[in-house]
C-alpha positions as CSV (number, residue, x, y, z in Angstrom):
1,M,-9.6,73.2,-174.6
2,N,-10.3,76.9,-173.7
3,S,-8.0,79.5,-175.0
4,A,-5.9,79.7,-171.6
5,E,-5.3,76.1,-171.9
6,F,-4.4,76.4,-175.4
7,L,-2.1,79.3,-175.0
8,T,-0.4,77.5,-172.3
9,A,-0.2,74.3,-174.1
10,V,1.6,75.9,-177.3
11,S,3.9,77.7,-175.0
12,I,5.4,74.7,-173.3
13,D,8.9,73.3,-174.3
14,P,9.7,70.3,-172.4
15,C,13.1,70.2,-173.3
16,S,13.8,74.0,-172.5
17,S,15.2,75.1,-169.2
18,E,14.2,78.8,-170.0
19,P,11.3,80.3,-168.0
20,L,7.9,79.9,-169.5
21,S,7.1,82.5,-171.7
22,L,3.4,82.7,-172.6
23,V,2.4,83.2,-176.1
24,F,-0.5,85.8,-176.1
25,R,-3.7,85.5,-178.4
26,D,-2.8,88.1,-180.6
27,Q,0.5,86.6,-181.6
28,V,-1.3,83.2,-182.7
29,L,-3.9,85.1,-184.6
30,K,-1.0,87.2,-186.5
31,I,1.3,84.0,-186.9
32,C,-1.4,81.9,-188.4
33,Q,-2.8,85.0,-190.4
34,N,-6.3,83.8,-191.7
35,F,-5.9,80.3,-191.3
36,V,-7.0,80.4,-187.6
37,I,-9.8,82.6,-185.8
38,F,-10.7,83.1,-182.2
39,D,-14.2,82.4,-181.3
40,A,-15.1,84.5,-178.4
41,Q,-18.6,83.0,-177.6
42,L,-16.8,79.7,-177.2
43,D,-13.5,81.1,-175.9
44,T,-11.6,78.8,-178.1
45,F,-9.4,79.1,-181.3
46,R,-10.5,77.1,-184.1
47,L,-9.6,76.7,-188.0
48,A,-11.2,79.0,-190.3
49,H,-12.4,76.7,-192.7
50,L,-12.5,72.9,-193.4
51,S,-10.4,73.5,-196.0
52,V,-7.7,74.8,-193.9
53,R,-7.7,71.5,-191.9
54,E,-7.7,69.3,-195.3
55,Y,-4.5,71.4,-196.5
56,L,-2.5,71.2,-193.4
57,E,-3.3,67.3,-192.9
58,K,-1.7,66.6,-196.1
59,R,1.4,67.8,-194.8
60,Q,3.2,65.4,-192.3
61,D,4.3,67.8,-189.7
62,Y,0.9,69.3,-189.4
63,G,-1.1,66.1,-189.6
64,S,-3.5,64.8,-187.0
65,V,-0.8,62.1,-185.6
66,A,1.9,64.7,-185.4
67,G,-0.4,67.1,-183.4
68,H,-1.5,64.7,-180.9
69,A,2.2,63.4,-180.7
70,R,3.4,66.9,-179.6
71,M,0.5,67.2,-177.2
72,A,1.0,63.6,-175.8
73,K,4.6,64.8,-175.2
74,T,3.4,67.8,-173.4
75,C,1.1,66.3,-171.0
76,L,3.6,63.5,-170.0
77,W,6.6,65.6,-169.5
78,D,4.2,68.0,-167.1
79,L,2.9,64.6,-165.2
80,V,6.3,63.0,-164.8
81,A,8.0,66.6,-164.0
82,R,5.8,66.6,-161.0
83,S,7.4,63.8,-159.2
84,P,9.7,65.3,-156.6
85,D,11.4,61.7,-156.6
86,A,15.3,61.9,-157.2
87,A,15.1,58.9,-159.9
88,T,12.4,60.8,-162.0
89,Q,14.6,64.0,-161.9
90,R,17.6,61.9,-162.9
91,F,15.7,60.5,-165.7
92,L,14.4,63.8,-166.9
93,S,18.0,65.1,-167.1
94,K,19.4,62.2,-168.8
95,N,16.6,62.2,-171.5
96,G,17.1,65.9,-172.3
97,F,14.2,67.1,-170.7
98,C,13.6,70.1,-168.5
99,Q,13.4,68.9,-164.7
100,S,11.3,71.1,-163.0
101,R,10.3,74.6,-164.2
102,G,8.2,76.0,-161.7
103,L,5.2,74.0,-162.6
104,N,2.7,76.6,-161.1
105,E,3.2,78.1,-164.3
106,T,1.4,75.0,-166.2
107,E,-1.3,74.8,-163.4
108,I,-3.9,76.1,-165.7
109,L,-3.3,73.1,-168.1
110,S,-3.0,70.4,-165.3
111,E,-6.9,69.2,-165.4
112,Y,-6.7,69.1,-169.0
113,I,-3.4,66.9,-168.9
114,S,-4.6,64.9,-166.3
115,L,-7.8,64.0,-168.2
116,F,-6.8,64.0,-171.9
117,W,-3.3,62.6,-171.8
118,P,-4.3,58.9,-172.6
119,E,-6.3,60.2,-175.6
120,H,-3.5,62.2,-177.1
121,C,-1.5,59.1,-176.5
122,L,-3.8,56.7,-178.2
123,L,-4.2,59.0,-181.2
124,A,-0.3,59.5,-181.5
125,E,-0.5,55.9,-183.1
126,D,2.9,55.0,-183.7
127,E,4.6,57.9,-182.9
128,R,4.0,56.9,-179.2
129,R,6.3,53.9,-179.6
130,D,9.7,55.3,-180.2
131,G,11.5,58.5,-179.5
132,S,11.1,60.9,-176.5
133,L,7.4,60.2,-176.4
134,G,7.9,56.6,-176.1
135,T,10.7,56.9,-173.4
136,L,8.3,59.2,-171.6
137,L,5.2,57.1,-171.6
138,R,7.1,53.9,-170.6
139,Y,8.5,55.8,-167.8
140,F,5.2,57.4,-166.4
141,L,3.5,53.7,-166.8
142,S,6.5,52.3,-164.8
143,D,6.7,52.0,-161.0
144,E,9.8,53.8,-160.9
145,G,10.1,56.5,-158.4
146,G,8.4,54.6,-155.4
147,I,5.4,55.9,-153.4
148,T,5.9,59.3,-155.3
149,C,6.1,57.8,-158.8
150,P,4.4,60.0,-161.4
151,L,1.5,57.6,-162.2
152,G,0.7,57.7,-158.4
153,I,0.7,61.2,-158.1
154,W,-1.5,61.5,-161.3
155,R,-4.1,58.8,-159.8
156,T,-4.4,61.0,-156.7
157,G,-5.2,64.0,-158.4
158,L,-7.7,62.4,-161.0
159,I,-10.1,62.0,-158.4
160,E,-10.9,65.7,-158.1
161,H,-10.5,66.4,-161.9
162,T,-12.9,63.5,-163.1
163,A,-15.6,64.8,-160.7
164,A,-15.5,68.2,-162.4
165,H,-16.4,66.4,-165.4
166,Q,-18.9,63.9,-164.0
167,N,-21.9,65.5,-165.9
168,T,-20.2,66.5,-169.1
169,D,-18.4,63.7,-170.4
170,H,-19.5,60.2,-169.0
171,N,-17.4,58.1,-171.2
172,L,-14.0,59.8,-170.5
173,V,-15.0,59.7,-166.6
174,Y,-15.7,56.0,-166.9
175,E,-12.7,55.2,-169.2
176,L,-10.5,56.4,-166.5
177,D,-12.6,54.9,-163.6
178,V,-11.9,51.7,-165.0
179,T,-8.4,52.0,-164.6
180,K,-9.0,52.5,-160.5
181,V,-8.0,49.4,-158.4
182,I,-8.9,49.0,-154.6
183,S,-5.3,49.4,-153.5
184,F,-2.8,51.5,-155.7
185,S,-0.3,49.5,-157.6
186,A,1.7,51.0,-160.6
187,F,1.9,47.9,-161.9
188,D,-1.9,47.1,-161.8
189,V,-2.9,50.7,-163.0
190,S,-0.3,50.3,-165.8
191,C,-1.8,47.4,-167.2
192,L,-5.3,48.6,-167.1
193,I,-4.5,51.8,-168.7
194,S,-2.9,49.9,-171.5
195,C,-5.9,47.8,-172.1
196,V,-8.5,50.7,-172.1
197,F,-6.5,52.8,-174.6
198,D,-5.0,49.9,-176.3
199,F,-1.3,50.6,-175.4
200,V,-0.1,47.1,-176.7
201,E,3.7,47.7,-176.6
202,I,3.2,48.5,-172.6
203,L,1.7,45.1,-172.1
204,Q,4.6,43.7,-174.4
205,G,7.0,45.1,-172.3
206,I,5.4,43.7,-169.0
207,G,4.9,40.5,-170.6
208,S,8.3,39.8,-171.2
209,T,8.8,39.9,-167.2
210,S,7.8,37.4,-164.9
211,K,4.9,39.6,-163.5
212,N,1.5,37.9,-163.5
213,L,-1.0,39.8,-165.8
214,A,-3.6,37.4,-164.8
215,S,-3.8,38.7,-161.3
216,V,-4.4,42.2,-162.2
217,K,-8.4,43.2,-161.6
218,N,-9.9,46.8,-161.4
219,I,-12.3,48.0,-158.7
220,F,-15.2,46.4,-160.7
221,G,-13.6,43.2,-160.5
222,Q,-12.8,43.1,-164.3
223,S,-9.8,41.1,-165.7
224,L,-7.5,42.7,-168.2
225,L,-9.1,40.7,-171.0
226,E,-12.6,42.0,-170.1
227,V,-11.3,45.4,-169.7
228,A,-9.7,45.1,-173.5
229,I,-12.9,43.7,-174.7
230,E,-15.0,46.2,-173.3
231,H,-12.9,49.2,-174.9
232,A,-12.5,47.3,-178.0
233,S,-8.8,47.2,-177.7
234,I,-8.1,44.7,-180.3
235,N,-4.4,45.0,-180.2
236,S,-4.4,44.3,-176.3
237,L,-6.9,41.5,-176.7
238,I,-4.8,39.5,-179.2
239,F,-1.6,39.8,-177.1
240,L,-3.5,38.7,-174.0
241,S,-5.3,35.8,-175.4
242,S,-2.0,34.6,-176.7
243,H,-0.9,34.2,-173.0
244,Q,-3.1,31.7,-172.0
245,N,-0.2,29.7,-170.7
246,R,0.8,32.5,-168.2
247,G,-2.6,32.3,-166.5
248,M,-4.6,34.4,-169.1
249,V,-7.8,32.2,-169.4
250,I,-10.3,32.8,-172.0
251,N,-13.6,31.5,-170.1
252,E,-17.5,32.0,-170.4
253,Q,-17.4,35.2,-168.9
254,V,-14.8,36.5,-171.3
255,L,-17.1,35.3,-174.4
256,L,-20.1,36.8,-172.9
257,A,-18.5,40.0,-172.6
258,A,-17.1,40.0,-176.3
259,A,-20.8,38.9,-177.4
260,N,-22.4,41.8,-175.7
261,R,-20.2,44.5,-177.5
262,D,-22.3,46.1,-180.0
263,T,-19.9,47.8,-182.0
264,S,-17.1,45.5,-182.7
265,A,-18.3,42.4,-181.3
266,V,-17.5,40.3,-184.4
267,A,-13.8,41.5,-184.6
268,I,-13.3,41.1,-181.0
269,M,-15.0,37.6,-180.8
270,E,-12.9,36.7,-184.2
271,A,-9.6,38.0,-182.3
272,I,-10.4,35.5,-179.4
273,L,-11.1,32.5,-181.0
274,D,-8.1,32.8,-183.7
275,R,-5.7,33.4,-180.7
276,R,-6.8,30.6,-178.5
277,T,-4.0,28.1,-178.1
278,H,-5.4,25.9,-175.3
279,G,-9.2,25.8,-176.1
280,V,-11.8,27.8,-174.2
281,Q,-12.3,26.5,-170.6
282,N,-15.5,26.2,-168.7
283,I,-17.7,27.2,-171.3
284,D,-21.7,26.9,-171.6
285,L,-21.7,27.8,-175.4
286,E,-25.4,28.2,-175.5
287,R,-25.1,31.0,-172.9
288,V,-22.7,32.7,-175.3
289,L,-24.7,32.0,-178.4
290,E,-27.9,33.6,-176.5
291,A,-26.0,36.9,-175.9
292,A,-24.9,37.1,-179.4
293,A,-28.5,36.3,-180.5
294,R,-29.6,39.4,-178.4
295,S,-26.7,41.6,-179.9
296,F,-28.7,44.4,-181.9
297,H,-26.4,45.7,-184.3
298,R,-23.9,42.6,-184.7
299,G,-26.0,39.7,-183.7
300,A,-26.1,38.0,-187.4
301,G,-22.4,38.2,-187.7
302,L,-21.6,36.9,-184.3
303,M,-23.9,33.8,-184.9
304,D,-22.4,33.2,-188.3
305,L,-18.8,33.2,-186.5
306,L,-19.7,31.3,-183.5
307,V,-21.5,28.5,-185.6
308,A,-19.0,28.4,-188.0
309,R,-16.2,27.8,-185.4
310,G,-18.0,25.7,-183.0
311,S,-20.1,23.6,-185.4
312,D,-19.7,20.2,-183.6
313,E,-20.4,21.7,-180.1
314,I,-23.6,23.8,-181.1
315,R,-26.9,23.1,-179.9
316,I,-29.5,25.5,-180.9
317,T,-31.5,25.6,-177.9
318,E,-35.1,27.2,-177.1
319,D,-33.3,29.9,-174.9
320,V,-31.3,31.0,-178.1
321,L,-34.3,30.9,-180.5
322,V,-36.2,33.0,-178.1
323,A,-33.5,35.7,-177.9
324,A,-33.0,35.6,-181.7
325,A,-36.9,35.8,-182.1
326,G,-37.3,38.9,-179.8
327,N,-34.2,40.8,-181.3
328,Q,-35.9,43.8,-182.6
329,E,-33.0,44.9,-185.3
330,C,-31.6,41.6,-186.8
331,G,-33.7,38.8,-185.5
332,L,-34.7,37.6,-189.2
333,E,-30.9,38.0,-190.3
334,I,-30.2,35.7,-187.3
335,L,-33.0,33.0,-187.8
336,E,-32.9,32.5,-191.3
337,P,-29.1,30.8,-191.6
338,L,-29.9,29.1,-188.1
339,F,-32.9,27.4,-189.8
340,R,-31.1,26.6,-193.0
341,Q,-28.3,24.8,-191.1
342,Y,-30.3,23.3,-188.4
343,I,-33.4,22.7,-189.9
344,N,-34.2,19.3,-188.6
345,E,-33.1,20.0,-184.9
346,V,-35.4,23.1,-184.4
347,Q,-39.0,23.1,-182.8
348,I,-41.1,25.9,-182.5
349,T,-42.3,26.5,-179.0
350,E,-44.9,28.8,-177.3
351,R,-41.9,30.8,-175.9
352,I,-40.4,31.4,-179.3
353,L,-43.5,32.3,-181.0
354,K,-44.6,34.7,-178.3
355,A,-41.2,36.3,-178.3
356,A,-41.7,36.6,-182.1
357,V,-45.3,38.3,-181.9
358,G,-44.2,40.4,-179.1
359,N,-41.2,41.7,-181.1
360,V,-41.9,45.4,-181.4
361,G,-39.0,46.0,-184.1
362,P,-39.1,46.4,-187.7
363,C,-38.5,42.8,-188.2
364,G,-41.0,41.4,-185.6
365,F,-43.9,40.2,-188.1
366,H,-41.3,39.0,-190.6
367,V,-39.7,36.8,-187.8
368,T,-43.5,35.2,-187.0
369,E,-44.2,34.9,-190.8
370,L,-40.9,33.0,-191.0
371,L,-41.5,30.5,-187.8
372,L,-45.0,30.1,-189.2
373,K,-44.0,29.0,-192.8
374,L,-41.4,26.8,-191.5
375,R,-43.4,25.1,-188.7
376,R,-47.1,25.8,-189.3
377,N,-48.6,22.2,-189.0
378,E,-46.4,22.2,-185.6
379,V,-47.2,25.4,-183.9
380,H,-50.1,25.3,-181.3
381,I,-51.4,28.9,-181.2
382,T,-52.4,29.6,-177.6
383,E,-54.4,32.5,-175.7
384,Q,-51.2,33.9,-174.3
385,I,-49.9,34.0,-177.8
386,L,-52.7,36.0,-179.2
387,E,-52.4,38.0,-176.0
388,T,-49.0,38.9,-176.5
389,A,-49.7,40.0,-180.2
390,A,-52.5,42.3,-179.3
391,G,-50.3,44.2,-176.9
392,N,-47.8,44.8,-179.8
393,P,-48.3,48.4,-180.8
394,H,-47.6,47.4,-184.3
395,W,-50.4,44.8,-184.3
396,G,-52.7,45.6,-181.5
397,M,-54.6,48.6,-180.7
398,K,-57.8,50.0,-179.2
399,A,-61.2,49.4,-180.5
400,T,-61.6,51.2,-184.1
401,D,-63.6,50.5,-187.4
402,D,-60.5,49.0,-188.7
403,E,-60.1,46.6,-186.0
404,V,-60.5,42.6,-185.9
405,Q,-61.7,40.7,-183.0
406,I,-60.2,37.2,-182.4
407,T,-60.2,34.9,-179.6
408,L,-59.8,31.1,-178.8
409,D,-61.7,31.5,-175.5
410,P,-65.4,33.2,-176.0
411,L,-64.9,35.0,-172.6
412,Q,-61.8,36.6,-173.8
413,R,-61.3,39.0,-176.8
414,H,-58.0,40.4,-178.4
415,T,-58.3,43.1,-180.7
416,F,-56.1,43.6,-183.9
417,R,-56.0,46.3,-186.3
418,K,-56.3,45.6,-190.2
419,Q,-52.6,45.8,-191.7
420,D,-51.3,45.6,-195.0
421,D,-51.4,42.5,-196.8
422,S,-48.2,40.9,-195.3
423,M,-49.4,41.4,-191.8
424,R,-52.7,40.4,-192.7
425,R,-51.3,37.0,-194.0
426,V,-49.4,36.5,-190.9
427,L,-52.8,37.1,-188.5
428,V,-54.6,34.7,-190.7
429,E,-51.9,32.1,-190.0
430,L,-52.2,32.7,-186.4
431,L,-55.7,32.0,-186.6
């Protein structure tokens, strides 16, 4: 937020009918004394020191949640007041808000408001559920006001505003793009926004009506469940997964989306499995396991969870083991418990060993060592396996004095460099 936007934001009182009187930069600095400084290079105000933030956040009135709630209220009032609809004006008057105070006065803030109101509402936490902020949010995300409803006006102006930020804030633009629909419907857009930013209270209000949540899709064809998963909206996900009897089906596509989430995959998958009341439909569980085995950051936790929840249905296929053997971050963490539990069902194939020797991650040769230790007498070392290993930059390199040449075919040679003792042992095993 630049200084002009900031000064406009702190000048707005949504409940005052008085003409907008802009606060000046010097006034802000004088009122805040040495707590706040103006950074001319960045054209923004900032706190003078981290200790100032720590001091203020200890006070309830100045905490982060309270600050976001105040800004969210300002944003939503501005967005609602832009609608010329008579019903919207009656709503503002009835709830003690200024109906329309020459909105050109707040035009300098319009782009910021259009882009960042959802973030402020999200960070307002429980403050957005009740009081004047909750009232504004519920009205804004309703379809009251007909074709000139506030939500429709916001969506129309959003195209221009997101275009200006396309190259500077990809995540923000994508979050807002996810709320687009092929043909505008305030109901659909409201549901999608709620799933992106986890406004579960809005979904709960909609869920108490006869409207069909399962029919909502965005322009990418994603369902509400898939959107909630992609954006780690756990509360919305829990609510939606408890509505399977209303058409919200947890199917293979939903579980694959959950398994492919890196940062919160385990929490999301657990929420789905805890809440399913009618079983998961049309599932190829091996495909879900394969996606989990590929997950770099949460693969081990996901596999543990899926195996524990579906122990009677689990089959550890070659594709699952190939995915785990090639996982550069946590392949070893995935395979060790799988082998302990399914030791008699696992067969090490050429594809699996090729994935292991081709794994360029830090655990690659440890995975290979594990496979050879478990099934050395059953493993057939082929020319293709040696070729893959030689192509791994951690194992193979161009000819030097430190190289070792190995081959099964006298017409072909594969060059490996001499490594530390642990990798040398693996090379010996391969031979």
